[in-house]
Structures are given as C-alpha cells and as structure tokens.
C-alpha positions, -999 to +999 in steps of 0.1 A: -156-187-019-131-184+011-127-222+016-090-228+020-093-230+059-120-256+057-106-277+029-085-309+037-072-335+013-057-370+022-044-397-002-035-434+004-030-465-013-059-489-012-052-525-018-089-530-025-088-511-057-051-515-063-043-477-066-037-444-048-070-427-041-077-391-028-104-381-004-112-343-001-132-326+026-148-291+026-163-277+059-157-282+096-191-296+108-226-306+095-242-337+081-215-356+061-222-357+024-202-381+001-200-367-036-192-393-062-176-379-093-186-385-129-169-413-148-137-395-155-136-373-125-114-371-095-119-360-059-119-322-069-140-324-099-170-312-079-150-280-069-137-272-104-173-276-119-189-253-093-208-277-071-189-269-039-194-232-045-231-238-051-232-256-018-211-231+000-238-215+020-249-247+034-212-255+043-206-220+060-238-225+079-227-259+092-255-276+076-233-300+056-197-313+055-187-323+019-165-353+011-154-365-024-132-392-037-117-402-070-136-421-096-120-455-098-144-480-114-159-454-133-128-445-150-123-481-159-158-482-176-151-449-193-117-461-208-136-494-220-114-517-201-125-555-201-161-554-189-155-584-167-127-564-149-149-533-147-175-553-129-151-567-105-136-533-099-170-519-093-175-543-064-140-535-051-148-499-053-179-504-032-160-524-007-133-495-006-160-469+000-176-490+028-145-501+046-121-472+041-139-441+030-168-444+055-145-449+085-124-419+073-154-398+072-166-409+106-132-403+121-131-369+105-166-362+121-155-376+154-185-398+154-184-435+148-220-439+142-228-409+121-249-416+090-238-403+056-257-388+026-245-397-009-249-378-040-236-377-076-244-371-112-244-394-143-223-425-132-218-407-099-256-411-092-252-448-100-225-450-072-245-430-048-276-452-052-257-483-052-239-473-021-271-467-002-287-499-016-258-520-006-252-504+027-281-490+044-264-494+077-242-463+070-260-444+044-294-427+049-302-409+019-291-410-018-295-380-042-290-392-079-290-365-106-293-374-142-282-409-134-269-436-156-283-466-137-282-493-163-247-503-171-256-537-186-251-524-222-215-517-212-209-554-207-212-561-244-228-595-235-202-604-210-224-611-181-208-618-147-222-625-112-200-597-100-220-572-122-252-586-108-242-578-072-229-543-083-261-531-101-291-522-079-315-526-110-304-563-111-300-573-075-329-553-059-357-575-074-343-606-055-334-588-023-350-599+010-342-599+046-325-574+070-310-554+042-342-549+026-358-541+059-331-514+064-336-500+030-373-495+035-362-469+063-341-450+038-348-426+010-336-423-028-342-392-045-339-395-085-337-360-103-333-356-140-335-328-166-352-335-198-330-314-219-299-323-242-282-356-233-307-365-206-323-398-203-353-394-177-364-431-184-334-443-165-346-427-133-382-439-137-371-475-144-350-474-112-379-458-094-400-487-103-378-513-091-374-495-057-411-490-054-418-527-060-396-535-030-412-509-007-381-487-007-391-450-004-382-429-035-392-399-056-385-389-091-382-352-098-383-341-136-367-309-141-380-301-177-365-295-210-344-265-201-322-286-179-295-305-199-270-333-187-246-308-175-230-292-145-251-260-143-282-284-138-265-303-110-253-271-095-289-260-091-303-294-081-280-304-053-283-272-031-321-276-034-322-312-021-296-309+005-312-277+019-344-296+022-330-330+034-296-326+050 
C-alpha cells in the first residue's frame, strides 16, 4: 500500500471528552467514511489490522476517503470504569463526534454539507449505528459488523438516563418526530459472522427495533466460517462500501 502521501493525522484536546483525541485520514477525495475502532483501539487500529489496506482500491479510485478516531468511551467500558461514568462519557463522545469530528471531516472535504458514512466492528459497530440514529442530519449510512449493540449488561444494574439516550436499542422504540422522519430516509446494514465469538442475535434484535420504527435496514449473516475477528471485517467492509459508497 503506497499511502504515505495520502495519509494525514491531526490531534487536539477536546473539552467534551476531557482528553486529547486523534483523527487520521487516508485518501484525497471520495465519499467520507468514518471508521470507529473497537473498544480498546485508537485512530490507526484500522490500518494496523488491515482494514485500510483492504479498502485501498476504493481509496485509490477516489471512491472513499477514510477517517478514523480514537476509542474514548469504548476504552472506558473496556477498562470497567464506573458504568454511570461510562454512560455519561458515551454521550460526551457522541457530542464530540457530531460537533468536532464531523466539522473536521467536512473541512477536509471542503464541503460543509457533505454526508458521512459510518462503519465499525464490535463496539465500533455500536458507535457507527448510534451516530446515525442520533444524527441522521449528517450521517447517511451505517455499516455495523459483528456488532455489540446491547451494552445494558455492562451497567451491572446501575441504570441511568444518560445510558438510555446513548443506546439505540433503548431510545429508538420511543422516538418520534423529525429525527425519526430523517432516519426513515437512511439505511443501516448489520453484518455478522456465525463463527467463533460471534453473536448474530444482537444484529437481529437491533434490526427488529429498527424495522418496527420503519427505519430501512438489512441483516447479512456470513456463516460459520467467519469469526469475530479482523479477517472477517477486512472482507466485509470492502464489499459493502464498494456497493454503497
């Protein structure tokens, strides 16, 4: 992959999440795709684990322009910090993505109105779908791979309103009005292997909630030879972005 000339990294302090956060871009032009890392990942995880390389043909063809950022809330969940703080941080992370990352992507694309595709695997899939569901005004398509969509067990019984608003499984059933109207013009793709460490039922459960609200979606089972691992996602994402970007 000869990507040095088309890779750019920036880093700044966000008061919304209370830490320095990196945003990395690969490519010069194309549909912007925001890749969310797994729970413990950083902005360059997708490159180290082969996803950027798998997508390089689309990058070189000018089909997509890839962006990725650090996991912030996901890392807090992974480290088993106080669940009430994790839920609060999840909302702060969402606000950071919407108010800081999206404007940075649009500035990089030199288009203040360009719509963004989200994608991610595992908890990155949760963030990809949650971002679309909360902000259909800027995100047009979410690709969730091997998603972990139900974080309620991670609360250990410490329910909070912050968690309700962070979790599509919980806030979507009650959603009405302009946000829902906008979501019905968007699309959510939920792909899951059926091999080791996979839980396809999470995707089907989310799809049922989406479907009940009239939000277009599709579940793609990939079969028992696809485990919850990077080779699976490196095969999935080029297929979907090639079709939909």
